[in-house]
Biopython code that builds the backbone (N, CA, C, O; Angstrom):
import numpy as np
from Bio.PDB.StructureBuilder import StructureBuilder

atoms = [
    (1, "MET", "N", (-115.535, -130.922, -31.363)),
    (1, "MET", "CA", (-116.286, -132.155, -31.465)),
    (1, "MET", "C", (-115.581, -133.068, -32.453)),
    (1, "MET", "O", (-115.108, -132.593, -33.486)),
    (2, "THR", "N", (-115.496, -134.346, -32.175)),
    (2, "THR", "CA", (-114.866, -135.309, -33.067)),
    (2, "THR", "C", (-115.912, -136.276, -33.572)),
    (2, "THR", "O", (-116.780, -136.718, -32.819)),
    (3, "CYS", "N", (-115.830, -136.598, -34.826)),
    (3, "CYS", "CA", (-116.801, -137.478, -35.457)),
    (3, "CYS", "C", (-116.051, -138.642, -36.093)),
    (3, "CYS", "O", (-115.141, -138.420, -36.893)),
    (4, "ALA", "N", (-116.407, -139.857, -35.760)),
    (4, "ALA", "CA", (-115.762, -141.015, -36.363)),
    (4, "ALA", "C", (-116.397, -141.282, -37.717)),
    (4, "ALA", "O", (-117.619, -141.371, -37.834)),
    (5, "VAL", "N", (-115.576, -141.406, -38.718)),
    (5, "VAL", "CA", (-116.037, -141.715, -40.060)),
    (5, "VAL", "C", (-115.560, -143.119, -40.367)),
    (5, "VAL", "O", (-114.379, -143.420, -40.195)),
    (6, "ARG", "N", (-116.442, -143.972, -40.812)),
    (6, "ARG", "CA", (-116.061, -145.361, -41.037)),
    (6, "ARG", "C", (-116.261, -145.783, -42.481)),
    (6, "ARG", "O", (-117.224, -145.402, -43.146)),
    (7, "ARG", "N", (-115.330, -146.570, -42.925)),
    (7, "ARG", "CA", (-115.432, -147.308, -44.167)),
    (7, "ARG", "C", (-114.954, -148.687, -43.796)),
    (7, "ARG", "O", (-114.045, -148.789, -42.972)),
    (8, "PRO", "N", (-115.492, -149.751, -44.336)),
    (8, "PRO", "CA", (-115.118, -151.087, -43.895)),
    (8, "PRO", "C", (-113.609, -151.241, -43.726)),
    (8, "PRO", "O", (-112.843, -151.118, -44.682)),
    (9, "GLY", "N", (-113.206, -151.512, -42.492)),
    (9, "GLY", "CA", (-111.803, -151.768, -42.203)),
    (9, "GLY", "C", (-110.955, -150.535, -41.991)),
    (9, "GLY", "O", (-109.784, -150.668, -41.636)),
    (10, "ILE", "N", (-111.487, -149.335, -42.192)),
    (10, "ILE", "CA", (-110.669, -148.138, -42.060)),
    (10, "ILE", "C", (-111.416, -147.082, -41.238)),
    (10, "ILE", "O", (-111.998, -146.158, -41.807)),
    (11, "PRO", "N", (-111.406, -147.210, -39.893)),
    (11, "PRO", "CA", (-112.026, -146.152, -39.109)),
    (11, "PRO", "C", (-111.101, -144.945, -39.066)),
    (11, "PRO", "O", (-109.894, -145.100, -38.884)),
    (12, "LEU", "N", (-111.636, -143.776, -39.226)),
    (12, "LEU", "CA", (-110.849, -142.551, -39.201)),
    (12, "LEU", "C", (-111.512, -141.553, -38.278)),
    (12, "LEU", "O", (-112.711, -141.639, -38.014)),
    (13, "GLN", "N", (-110.746, -140.623, -37.798)),
    (13, "GLN", "CA", (-111.263, -139.548, -36.975)),
    (13, "GLN", "C", (-111.091, -138.247, -37.745)),
    (13, "GLN", "O", (-110.119, -138.080, -38.482)),
    (14, "LYS", "N", (-112.017, -137.344, -37.577)),
    (14, "LYS", "CA", (-111.847, -136.019, -38.143)),
    (14, "LYS", "C", (-112.473, -135.015, -37.190)),
    (14, "LYS", "O", (-113.470, -135.294, -36.525)),
    (15, "ALA", "N", (-111.878, -133.870, -37.145)),
    (15, "ALA", "CA", (-112.400, -132.813, -36.283)),
    (15, "ALA", "C", (-113.385, -131.982, -37.069)),
    (15, "ALA", "O", (-113.228, -131.793, -38.275)),
    (16, "ARG", "N", (-114.399, -131.485, -36.388)),
    (16, "ARG", "CA", (-115.351, -130.587, -37.013)),
    (16, "ARG", "C", (-115.398, -129.308, -36.219)),
    (16, "ARG", "O", (-115.227, -129.304, -35.000)),
    (17, "SER", "N", (-115.626, -128.247, -36.911)),
    (17, "SER", "CA", (-115.803, -126.984, -36.219)),
    (17, "SER", "C", (-117.200, -126.952, -35.617)),
    (17, "SER", "O", (-118.009, -127.845, -35.871)),
    (18, "SER", "N", (-117.482, -125.943, -34.831)),
    (18, "SER", "CA", (-118.778, -125.871, -34.156)),
    (18, "SER", "C", (-119.945, -125.750, -35.137)),
    (18, "SER", "O", (-121.073, -126.105, -34.795)),
    (19, "ASP", "N", (-119.689, -125.251, -36.356)),
    (19, "ASP", "CA", (-120.776, -125.136, -37.325)),
    (19, "ASP", "C", (-120.959, -126.397, -38.157)),
    (19, "ASP", "O", (-121.791, -126.422, -39.064)),
    (20, "GLY", "N", (-120.189, -127.452, -37.858)),
    (20, "GLY", "CA", (-120.336, -128.725, -38.563)),
    (20, "GLY", "C", (-119.491, -128.857, -39.801)),
    (20, "GLY", "O", (-119.471, -129.924, -40.416)),
    (21, "ALA", "N", (-118.788, -127.805, -40.193)),
    (21, "ALA", "CA", (-117.943, -127.872, -41.383)),
    (21, "ALA", "C", (-116.636, -128.569, -41.038)),
    (21, "ALA", "O", (-116.113, -128.404, -39.936)),
    (22, "ALA", "N", (-116.120, -129.331, -41.956)),
    (22, "ALA", "CA", (-114.852, -130.025, -41.731)),
    (22, "ALA", "C", (-113.703, -129.154, -42.191)),
    (22, "ALA", "O", (-113.845, -128.377, -43.136)),
    (23, "PRO", "N", (-112.570, -129.278, -41.529)),
    (23, "PRO", "CA", (-111.400, -128.561, -42.021)),
    (23, "PRO", "C", (-110.970, -129.174, -43.341)),
    (23, "PRO", "O", (-111.204, -130.360, -43.571)),
    (24, "GLY", "N", (-110.351, -128.400, -44.208)),
    (24, "GLY", "CA", (-109.944, -128.904, -45.515)),
    (24, "GLY", "C", (-108.878, -129.971, -45.436)),
    (24, "GLY", "O", (-109.073, -131.080, -45.934)),
    (25, "SER", "N", (-107.751, -129.656, -44.817)),
    (25, "SER", "CA", (-106.633, -130.577, -44.800)),
    (25, "SER", "C", (-106.552, -131.279, -43.453)),
    (25, "SER", "O", (-106.764, -130.662, -42.409)),
    (26, "ALA", "N", (-106.249, -132.561, -43.480)),
    (26, "ALA", "CA", (-106.158, -133.345, -42.253)),
    (26, "ALA", "C", (-105.192, -134.499, -42.468)),
    (26, "ALA", "O", (-104.760, -134.758, -43.591)),
    (27, "ALA", "N", (-104.862, -135.182, -41.397)),
    (27, "ALA", "CA", (-104.026, -136.368, -41.483)),
    (27, "ALA", "C", (-104.873, -137.592, -41.167)),
    (27, "ALA", "O", (-105.737, -137.554, -40.291)),
    (28, "CYS", "N", (-104.620, -138.664, -41.882)),
    (28, "CYS", "CA", (-105.314, -139.922, -41.631)),
    (28, "CYS", "C", (-104.917, -140.414, -40.236)),
    (28, "CYS", "O", (-103.737, -140.418, -39.885)),
    (29, "GLY", "N", (-105.887, -140.816, -39.464)),
    (29, "GLY", "CA", (-105.633, -141.318, -38.117)),
    (29, "GLY", "C", (-104.940, -142.664, -38.080)),
    (29, "GLY", "O", (-104.464, -143.072, -37.021)),
    (30, "ARG", "N", (-104.867, -143.371, -39.204)),
    (30, "ARG", "CA", (-104.249, -144.689, -39.233)),
    (30, "ARG", "C", (-102.871, -144.695, -39.853)),
    (30, "ARG", "O", (-101.980, -145.386, -39.359)),
    (31, "CYS", "N", (-102.670, -143.934, -40.935)),
    (31, "CYS", "CA", (-101.362, -143.969, -41.612)),
    (31, "CYS", "C", (-100.631, -142.637, -41.578)),
    (31, "CYS", "O", (-99.450, -142.576, -41.918)),
    (32, "GLY", "N", (-101.310, -141.571, -41.173)),
    (32, "GLY", "CA", (-100.677, -140.266, -41.060)),
    (32, "GLY", "C", (-100.575, -139.470, -42.346)),
    (32, "GLY", "O", (-100.062, -138.351, -42.331)),
    (33, "ALA", "N", (-101.045, -140.010, -43.452)),
    (33, "ALA", "CA", (-100.965, -139.309, -44.743)),
    (33, "ALA", "C", (-101.886, -138.089, -44.729)),
    (33, "ALA", "O", (-102.936, -138.100, -44.087)),
    (34, "ARG", "N", (-101.485, -137.049, -45.437)),
    (34, "ARG", "CA", (-102.289, -135.843, -45.561)),
    (34, "ARG", "C", (-103.321, -136.025, -46.676)),
    (34, "ARG", "O", (-103.023, -136.596, -47.725)),
    (35, "ALA", "N", (-104.504, -135.543, -46.440)),
    (35, "ALA", "CA", (-105.583, -135.580, -47.427)),
    (35, "ALA", "C", (-106.546, -134.442, -47.080)),
    (35, "ALA", "O", (-106.338, -133.722, -46.104)),
    (36, "GLU", "N", (-107.578, -134.288, -47.869)),
    (36, "GLU", "CA", (-108.557, -133.230, -47.651)),
    (36, "GLU", "C", (-109.936, -133.837, -47.436)),
    (36, "GLU", "O", (-110.347, -134.743, -48.161)),
    (37, "TRP", "N", (-110.642, -133.332, -46.439)),
    (37, "TRP", "CA", (-112.009, -133.766, -46.203)),
    (37, "TRP", "C", (-112.952, -132.993, -47.115)),
    (37, "TRP", "O", (-112.836, -131.776, -47.264)),
    (38, "HIS", "N", (-113.886, -133.717, -47.722)),
    (38, "HIS", "CA", (-114.929, -133.107, -48.549)),
    (38, "HIS", "C", (-116.240, -133.809, -48.260)),
    (38, "HIS", "O", (-116.272, -135.016, -48.019)),
    (39, "ARG", "N", (-117.318, -133.047, -48.285)),
    (39, "ARG", "CA", (-118.653, -133.624, -48.134)),
    (39, "ARG", "C", (-119.074, -134.179, -49.488)),
    (39, "ARG", "O", (-118.822, -133.555, -50.518)),
    (40, "THR", "N", (-119.711, -135.339, -49.494)),
    (40, "THR", "CA", (-120.208, -135.917, -50.742)),
    (40, "THR", "C", (-121.603, -135.370, -51.033)),
    (40, "THR", "O", (-122.202, -134.697, -50.194)),
    (41, "VAL", "N", (-122.109, -135.662, -52.219)),
    (41, "VAL", "CA", (-123.454, -135.211, -52.581)),
    (41, "VAL", "C", (-124.511, -135.870, -51.695)),
    (41, "VAL", "O", (-125.632, -135.369, -51.604)),
    (42, "ARG", "N", (-124.177, -136.973, -51.047)),
    (42, "ARG", "CA", (-125.114, -137.653, -50.145)),
    (42, "ARG", "C", (-124.956, -137.213, -48.689)),
    (42, "ARG", "O", (-125.586, -137.773, -47.792)),
    (43, "GLY", "N", (-124.106, -136.201, -48.462)),
    (43, "GLY", "CA", (-123.956, -135.656, -47.122)),
    (43, "GLY", "C", (-122.942, -136.357, -46.239)),
    (43, "GLY", "O", (-122.811, -136.004, -45.067)),
    (44, "ARG", "N", (-122.234, -137.323, -46.752)),
    (44, "ARG", "CA", (-121.193, -138.007, -45.977)),
    (44, "ARG", "C", (-119.872, -137.291, -46.189)),
    (44, "ARG", "O", (-119.764, -136.424, -47.057)),
    (45, "TRP", "N", (-118.873, -137.645, -45.407)),
    (45, "TRP", "CA", (-117.543, -137.049, -45.530)),
    (45, "TRP", "C", (-116.572, -138.076, -46.074)),
    (45, "TRP", "O", (-116.647, -139.256, -45.730)),
    (46, "ILE", "N", (-115.659, -137.631, -46.925)),
    (46, "ILE", "CA", (-114.663, -138.515, -47.525)),
    (46, "ILE", "C", (-113.324, -137.786, -47.573)),
    (46, "ILE", "O", (-113.268, -136.583, -47.829)),
    (47, "MET", "N", (-112.253, -138.526, -47.326)),
    (47, "MET", "CA", (-110.913, -137.962, -47.459)),
    (47, "MET", "C", (-110.476, -138.165, -48.907)),
    (47, "MET", "O", (-110.517, -139.278, -49.431)),
    (48, "ILE", "N", (-110.058, -137.078, -49.540)),
    (48, "ILE", "CA", (-109.613, -137.124, -50.932)),
    (48, "ILE", "C", (-108.113, -136.846, -50.963)),
    (48, "ILE", "O", (-107.630, -135.905, -50.334)),
    (49, "GLU", "N", (-107.388, -137.676, -51.702)),
    (49, "GLU", "CA", (-105.944, -137.495, -51.866)),
    (49, "GLU", "C", (-105.646, -136.194, -52.605)),
    (49, "GLU", "O", (-106.428, -135.775, -53.459)),
    (50, "PRO", "N", (-104.534, -135.558, -52.289)),
    (50, "PRO", "CA", (-104.156, -134.358, -53.046)),
    (50, "PRO", "C", (-103.718, -134.732, -54.463)),
    (50, "PRO", "O", (-103.259, -135.848, -54.703)),
    (51, "GLY", "N", (-103.858, -133.815, -55.374)),
    (51, "GLY", "CA", (-103.401, -134.040, -56.746)),
    (51, "GLY", "C", (-104.434, -134.718, -57.613)),
    (51, "GLY", "O", (-105.368, -135.362, -57.135)),
    (52, "GLU", "N", (-104.232, -134.548, -58.914)),
    (52, "GLU", "CA", (-105.141, -135.136, -59.891)),
    (52, "GLU", "C", (-104.415, -136.192, -60.711)),
    (52, "GLU", "O", (-103.199, -136.132, -60.893)),
    (53, "LEU", "N", (-105.177, -137.153, -61.198)),
    (53, "LEU", "CA", (-104.666, -138.227, -62.048)),
    (53, "LEU", "C", (-105.519, -138.285, -63.307)),
    (53, "LEU", "O", (-106.652, -137.804, -63.325)),
    (54, "ARG", "N", (-104.963, -138.880, -64.359)),
    (54, "ARG", "CA", (-105.769, -139.112, -65.559)),
    (54, "ARG", "C", (-106.827, -140.148, -65.213)),
    (54, "ARG", "O", (-106.521, -141.181, -64.618)),
    (55, "ALA", "N", (-108.057, -139.873, -65.582)),
    (55, "ALA", "CA", (-109.164, -140.775, -65.261)),
    (55, "ALA", "C", (-108.973, -142.159, -65.866)),
    (55, "ALA", "O", (-109.430, -143.153, -65.301)),
    (56, "GLY", "N", (-108.305, -142.230, -67.006)),
    (56, "GLY", "CA", (-108.117, -143.515, -67.679)),
    (56, "GLY", "C", (-107.261, -144.507, -66.906)),
    (56, "GLY", "O", (-107.306, -145.703, -67.194)),
    (57, "VAL", "N", (-106.479, -144.042, -65.927)),
    (57, "VAL", "CA", (-105.617, -144.952, -65.163)),
    (57, "VAL", "C", (-106.194, -145.265, -63.788)),
    (57, "VAL", "O", (-105.598, -146.024, -63.024)),
    (58, "VAL", "N", (-107.339, -144.692, -63.471)),
    (58, "VAL", "CA", (-107.992, -144.923, -62.181)),
    (58, "VAL", "C", (-109.243, -145.764, -62.426)),
    (58, "VAL", "O", (-110.037, -145.435, -63.307)),
    (59, "PRO", "N", (-109.432, -146.839, -61.665)),
    (59, "PRO", "CA", (-110.615, -147.676, -61.879)),
    (59, "PRO", "C", (-111.923, -146.919, -61.658)),
    (59, "PRO", "O", (-112.014, -146.055, -60.786)),
    (60, "ALA", "N", (-112.929, -147.254, -62.455)),
    (60, "ALA", "CA", (-114.263, -146.676, -62.256)),
    (60, "ALA", "C", (-114.696, -146.986, -60.829)),
    (60, "ALA", "O", (-114.421, -148.071, -60.316)),
    (61, "GLY", "N", (-115.360, -146.057, -60.201)),
    (61, "GLY", "CA", (-115.763, -146.222, -58.810)),
    (61, "GLY", "C", (-114.764, -145.606, -57.847)),
    (61, "GLY", "O", (-115.112, -145.283, -56.711)),
    (62, "SER", "N", (-113.526, -145.442, -58.292)),
    (62, "SER", "CA", (-112.494, -144.800, -57.469)),
    (62, "SER", "C", (-112.203, -143.387, -57.947)),
    (62, "SER", "O", (-111.330, -142.713, -57.400)),
    (63, "ARG", "N", (-112.926, -142.936, -58.960)),
    (63, "ARG", "CA", (-112.706, -141.607, -59.535)),
    (63, "ARG", "C", (-113.609, -140.580, -58.851)),
    (63, "ARG", "O", (-114.820, -140.772, -58.744)),
    (64, "TRP", "N", (-113.005, -139.501, -58.398)),
    (64, "TRP", "CA", (-113.746, -138.432, -57.737)),
    (64, "TRP", "C", (-113.403, -137.094, -58.362)),
    (64, "TRP", "O", (-112.294, -136.895, -58.858)),
    (65, "ARG", "N", (-114.343, -136.197, -58.337)),
    (65, "ARG", "CA", (-114.112, -134.821, -58.745)),
    (65, "ARG", "C", (-114.625, -133.940, -57.613)),
    (65, "ARG", "O", (-115.669, -134.215, -57.021)),
    (66, "VAL", "N", (-113.885, -132.887, -57.323)),
    (66, "VAL", "CA", (-114.310, -131.937, -56.304)),
    (66, "VAL", "C", (-114.889, -130.727, -57.029)),
    (66, "VAL", "O", (-114.189, -130.037, -57.770)),
    (67, "ALA", "N", (-116.166, -130.485, -56.806)),
    (67, "ALA", "CA", (-116.860, -129.375, -57.456)),
    (67, "ALA", "C", (-116.386, -128.045, -56.884)),
    (67, "ALA", "O", (-115.700, -128.009, -55.862)),
    (68, "GLY", "N", (-116.750, -126.970, -57.539)),
    (68, "GLY", "CA", (-116.352, -125.634, -57.127)),
    (68, "GLY", "C", (-116.759, -125.284, -55.705)),
    (68, "GLY", "O", (-116.090, -124.489, -55.046)),
    (69, "ASP", "N", (-117.860, -125.877, -55.221)),
    (69, "ASP", "CA", (-118.307, -125.600, -53.857)),
    (69, "ASP", "C", (-117.671, -126.530, -52.830)),
    (69, "ASP", "O", (-118.006, -126.475, -51.646)),
    (70, "GLY", "N", (-116.740, -127.398, -53.289)),
    (70, "GLY", "CA", (-116.043, -128.306, -52.374)),
    (70, "GLY", "C", (-116.694, -129.666, -52.215)),
    (70, "GLY", "O", (-116.170, -130.516, -51.494)),
    (71, "THR", "N", (-117.820, -129.894, -52.869)),
    (71, "THR", "CA", (-118.510, -131.178, -52.781)),
    (71, "THR", "C", (-117.791, -132.232, -53.624)),
    (71, "THR", "O", (-117.435, -131.978, -54.775)),
    (72, "ALA", "N", (-117.581, -133.412, -53.045)),
    (72, "ALA", "CA", (-116.954, -134.517, -53.767)),
    (72, "ALA", "C", (-118.032, -135.306, -54.508)),
    (72, "ALA", "O", (-119.041, -135.703, -53.926)),
    (73, "VAL", "N", (-117.800, -135.522, -55.791)),
    (73, "VAL", "CA", (-118.743, -136.232, -56.647)),
    (73, "VAL", "C", (-118.034, -137.449, -57.227)),
    (73, "VAL", "O", (-116.970, -137.325, -57.833)),
    (74, "ASN", "N", (-118.631, -138.631, -57.038)),
    (74, "ASN", "CA", (-118.043, -139.842, -57.597)),
    (74, "ASN", "C", (-118.341, -139.900, -59.083)),
    (74, "ASN", "O", (-119.492, -139.786, -59.503)),
    (75, "LEU", "N", (-117.284, -140.080, -59.880)),
    (75, "LEU", "CA", (-117.438, -140.174, -61.332)),
    (75, "LEU", "C", (-117.517, -141.646, -61.708)),
    (75, "LEU", "O", (-116.499, -142.338, -61.721)),
    (76, "ARG", "N", (-118.676, -142.114, -62.003)),
    (76, "ARG", "CA", (-118.835, -143.516, -62.395)),
    (76, "ARG", "C", (-118.101, -143.771, -63.716)),
    (76, "ARG", "O", (-117.407, -144.776, -63.874)),
    (77, "SER", "N", (-118.266, -142.861, -64.637)),
    (77, "SER", "CA", (-117.572, -142.977, -65.912)),
    (77, "SER", "C", (-116.945, -141.634, -66.235)),
    (77, "SER", "O", (-117.401, -140.593, -65.761)),
    (78, "ALA", "N", (-115.916, -141.665, -67.029)),
    (78, "ALA", "CA", (-115.230, -140.429, -67.407)),
    (78, "ALA", "C", (-114.468, -140.663, -68.696)),
    (78, "ALA", "O", (-114.110, -141.794, -69.026)),
    (79, "VAL", "N", (-114.227, -139.592, -69.413)),
    (79, "VAL", "CA", (-113.376, -139.658, -70.595)),
    (79, "VAL", "C", (-111.965, -139.960, -70.097)),
    (79, "VAL", "O", (-111.497, -139.292, -69.175)),
    (80, "PRO", "N", (-111.268, -140.945, -70.677)),
    (80, "PRO", "CA", (-109.943, -141.327, -70.176)),
    (80, "PRO", "C", (-108.945, -140.187, -70.053)),
    (80, "PRO", "O", (-108.045, -140.247, -69.215)),
    (81, "SER", "N", (-109.085, -139.145, -70.873)),
    (81, "SER", "CA", (-108.137, -138.044, -70.800)),
    (81, "SER", "C", (-108.515, -137.006, -69.728)),
    (81, "SER", "O", (-107.718, -136.119, -69.423)),
    (82, "ASP", "N", (-109.724, -137.112, -69.158)),
    (82, "ASP", "CA", (-110.119, -136.213, -68.072)),
    (82, "ASP", "C", (-109.258, -136.478, -66.850)),
    (82, "ASP", "O", (-108.558, -137.489, -66.781)),
    (83, "THR", "N", (-109.311, -135.574, -65.895)),
    (83, "THR", "CA", (-108.599, -135.790, -64.643)),
    (83, "THR", "C", (-109.599, -136.099, -63.540)),
    (83, "THR", "O", (-110.779, -135.758, -63.624)),
    (84, "CYS", "N", (-109.092, -136.752, -62.511)),
    (84, "CYS", "CA", (-109.919, -137.074, -61.358)),
    (84, "CYS", "C", (-109.020, -137.144, -60.134)),
    (84, "CYS", "O", (-107.798, -137.029, -60.232)),
    (85, "ARG", "N", (-109.635, -137.330, -59.006)),
    (85, "ARG", "CA", (-108.899, -137.522, -57.761)),
    (85, "ARG", "C", (-109.333, -138.853, -57.172)),
    (85, "ARG", "O", (-110.321, -139.436, -57.617)),
    (86, "VAL", "N", (-108.607, -139.335, -56.180)),
    (86, "VAL", "CA", (-108.965, -140.616, -55.560)),
    (86, "VAL", "C", (-109.190, -140.430, -54.073)),
    (86, "VAL", "O", (-108.643, -139.523, -53.446)),
    (87, "SER", "N", (-110.002, -141.305, -53.533)),
    (87, "SER", "CA", (-110.279, -141.308, -52.103)),
    (87, "SER", "C", (-109.072, -141.858, -51.352)),
    (87, "SER", "O", (-108.440, -142.817, -51.796)),
    (88, "HIS", "N", (-108.759, -141.253, -50.223)),
    (88, "HIS", "CA", (-107.676, -141.786, -49.398)),
    (88, "HIS", "C", (-108.021, -143.192, -48.916)),
    (88, "HIS", "O", (-107.120, -144.005, -48.714)),
    (89, "PHE", "N", (-109.301, -143.495, -48.727)),
    (89, "PHE", "CA", (-109.715, -144.812, -48.266)),
    (89, "PHE", "C", (-109.246, -145.912, -49.215)),
    (89, "PHE", "O", (-109.009, -147.040, -48.781)),
    (90, "ASP", "N", (-109.109, -145.600, -50.497)),
    (90, "ASP", "CA", (-108.659, -146.593, -51.480)),
    (90, "ASP", "C", (-107.155, -146.840, -51.427)),
    (90, "ASP", "O", (-106.676, -147.857, -51.929)),
    (91, "VAL", "N", (-106.400, -145.909, -50.816)),
    (91, "VAL", "CA", (-104.935, -146.028, -50.836)),
    (91, "VAL", "C", (-104.307, -145.901, -49.448)),
    (91, "VAL", "O", (-103.096, -145.707, -49.338)),
    (92, "CYS", "N", (-105.101, -146.006, -48.398)),
    (92, "CYS", "CA", (-104.580, -145.903, -47.029)),
    (92, "CYS", "C", (-103.653, -147.085, -46.756)),
    (92, "CYS", "O", (-104.034, -148.241, -46.943)),
    (93, "ALA", "N", (-102.436, -146.784, -46.313)),
    (93, "ALA", "CA", (-101.439, -147.832, -46.064)),
    (93, "ALA", "C", (-101.803, -148.718, -44.881)),
    (93, "ALA", "O", (-101.234, -149.799, -44.729)),
    (94, "ALA", "N", (-102.737, -148.286, -44.040)),
    (94, "ALA", "CA", (-103.182, -149.113, -42.920)),
    (94, "ALA", "C", (-104.160, -150.196, -43.386)),
    (94, "ALA", "O", (-104.474, -151.122, -42.637)),
    (95, "GLY", "N", (-104.634, -150.072, -44.619)),
    (95, "GLY", "CA", (-105.540, -151.057, -45.191)),
    (95, "GLY", "C", (-104.793, -151.985, -46.134)),
    (95, "GLY", "O", (-103.582, -151.853, -46.315)),
    (96, "PRO", "N", (-105.507, -152.917, -46.730)),
    (96, "PRO", "CA", (-104.866, -153.849, -47.663)),
    (96, "PRO", "C", (-104.407, -153.151, -48.940)),
    (96, "PRO", "O", (-104.921, -152.095, -49.310)),
    (97, "GLU", "N", (-103.429, -153.764, -49.604)),
    (97, "GLU", "CA", (-102.953, -153.230, -50.888)),
    (97, "GLU", "C", (-104.101, -153.232, -51.892)),
    (97, "GLU", "O", (-104.866, -154.194, -51.956)),
    (98, "PRO", "N", (-104.225, -152.162, -52.677)),
    (98, "PRO", "CA", (-105.235, -152.159, -53.740)),
    (98, "PRO", "C", (-104.863, -153.189, -54.810)),
    (98, "PRO", "O", (-103.692, -153.366, -55.145)),
    (99, "VAL", "N", (-105.865, -153.847, -55.325)),
    (99, "VAL", "CA", (-105.647, -154.875, -56.349)),
    (99, "VAL", "C", (-106.206, -154.376, -57.677)),
    (99, "VAL", "O", (-107.287, -153.789, -57.718)),
    (100, "GLY", "N", (-105.475, -154.607, -58.757)),
    (100, "GLY", "CA", (-105.985, -154.322, -60.089)),
    (100, "GLY", "C", (-105.702, -152.931, -60.621)),
    (100, "GLY", "O", (-106.137, -152.600, -61.724)),
    (101, "SER", "N", (-104.988, -152.109, -59.873)),
    (101, "SER", "CA", (-104.673, -150.770, -60.350)),
    (101, "SER", "C", (-103.250, -150.397, -59.957)),
    (101, "SER", "O", (-102.983, -150.136, -58.784)),
    (102, "PRO", "N", (-102.336, -150.369, -60.920)),
    (102, "PRO", "CA", (-100.961, -149.985, -60.610)),
    (102, "PRO", "C", (-100.852, -148.575, -60.016)),
    (102, "PRO", "O", (-99.977, -148.322, -59.188)),
    (103, "VAL", "N", (-101.724, -147.668, -60.427)),
    (103, "VAL", "CA", (-101.673, -146.297, -59.914)),
    (103, "VAL", "C", (-102.082, -146.251, -58.441)),
    (103, "VAL", "O", (-101.400, -145.627, -57.629)),
    (104, "LEU", "N", (-103.187, -146.904, -58.094)),
    (104, "LEU", "CA", (-103.601, -146.937, -56.694)),
    (104, "LEU", "C", (-102.566, -147.669, -55.834)),
    (104, "LEU", "O", (-102.313, -147.270, -54.697)),
    (105, "LEU", "N", (-101.975, -148.724, -56.367)),
    (105, "LEU", "CA", (-100.937, -149.454, -55.643)),
    (105, "LEU", "C", (-99.718, -148.566, -55.396)),
    (105, "LEU", "O", (-99.131, -148.616, -54.316)),
    (106, "ALA", "N", (-99.336, -147.764, -56.373)),
    (106, "ALA", "CA", (-98.192, -146.857, -56.204)),
    (106, "ALA", "C", (-98.475, -145.825, -55.110)),
    (106, "ALA", "O", (-97.591, -145.523, -54.309)),
    (107, "LEU", "N", (-99.682, -145.285, -55.065)),
    (107, "LEU", "CA", (-100.042, -144.344, -54.005)),
    (107, "LEU", "C", (-100.014, -145.038, -52.642)),
    (107, "LEU", "O", (-99.502, -144.484, -51.670)),
    (108, "TRP", "N", (-100.562, -146.243, -52.574)),
    (108, "TRP", "CA", (-100.570, -147.017, -51.334)),
    (108, "TRP", "C", (-99.136, -147.257, -50.851)),
    (108, "TRP", "O", (-98.835, -147.080, -49.670)),
    (109, "ARG", "N", (-98.259, -147.660, -51.768)),
    (109, "ARG", "CA", (-96.863, -147.907, -51.393)),
    (109, "ARG", "C", (-96.168, -146.637, -50.903)),
    (109, "ARG", "O", (-95.350, -146.691, -49.985)),
    (110, "GLY", "N", (-96.489, -145.506, -51.509)),
    (110, "GLY", "CA", (-95.921, -144.234, -51.057)),
    (110, "GLY", "C", (-96.298, -143.949, -49.610)),
    (110, "GLY", "O", (-95.466, -143.490, -48.827)),
    (111, "HIS", "N", (-97.548, -144.220, -49.254)),
    (111, "HIS", "CA", (-97.993, -144.030, -47.865)),
    (111, "HIS", "C", (-97.343, -145.084, -46.961)),
    (111, "HIS", "O", (-96.965, -144.784, -45.828)),
    (112, "ALA", "N", (-97.216, -146.307, -47.459)),
    (112, "ALA", "CA", (-96.647, -147.383, -46.648)),
    (112, "ALA", "C", (-95.193, -147.103, -46.279)),
    (112, "ALA", "O", (-94.752, -147.462, -45.187)),
    (113, "ARG", "N", (-94.446, -146.465, -47.178)),
    (113, "ARG", "CA", (-93.049, -146.124, -46.881)),
    (113, "ARG", "C", (-92.945, -145.166, -45.693)),
    (113, "ARG", "O", (-91.986, -145.224, -44.923)),
    (114, "ARG", "N", (-93.935, -144.290, -45.553)),
    (114, "ARG", "CA", (-93.914, -143.330, -44.455)),
    (114, "ARG", "C", (-94.116, -143.975, -43.094)),
    (114, "ARG", "O", (-93.597, -143.487, -42.090)),
    (115, "ILE", "N", (-94.868, -145.070, -43.054)),
    (115, "ILE", "CA", (-95.162, -145.688, -41.757)),
    (115, "ILE", "C", (-94.294, -146.909, -41.470)),
    (115, "ILE", "O", (-94.388, -147.504, -40.397)),
    (116, "ALA", "N", (-93.452, -147.281, -42.428)),
    (116, "ALA", "CA", (-92.596, -148.468, -42.240)),
    (116, "ALA", "C", (-91.467, -148.210, -41.264)),
    (116, "ALA", "O", (-90.663, -149.105, -41.000)),
]
sb = StructureBuilder()
sb.init_structure("model")
sb.init_model(0)
sb.init_chain("A")
sb.init_seg("    ")
for serial, (resi, resn, name, xyz) in enumerate(atoms, 1):
    if name == "N":
        sb.init_residue(resn, " ", resi, " ")
    sb.init_atom(name, np.array(xyz, "f"), 0.0, 1.0, " ", f" {name:<3s}", serial, name[0])
structure = sb.get_structure()
């Protein structure tokens, strides 16, 4: 079964197993970048970029933490020295360049090089 997941301007496809669980690793349907699907605390699905970044260099609202059970939790605020992850939706090369964050822009450009 395939389920379309939408975020303004970035429709994505993801496969689900028969029990409704998403596979961990997947490729973005628009730019081909690898990311991991995680369920949010509100029951939605989000693609999270691999790797961690210092929270102080990621804008508030773009900071995510993956809990031990695999649930993605948005970190509204964080200690700058903490680590966090970012949503692929914020850095998908098929979408517009991120504004106001050199780190998100660098990730976006890395994906853009792959599809150029």
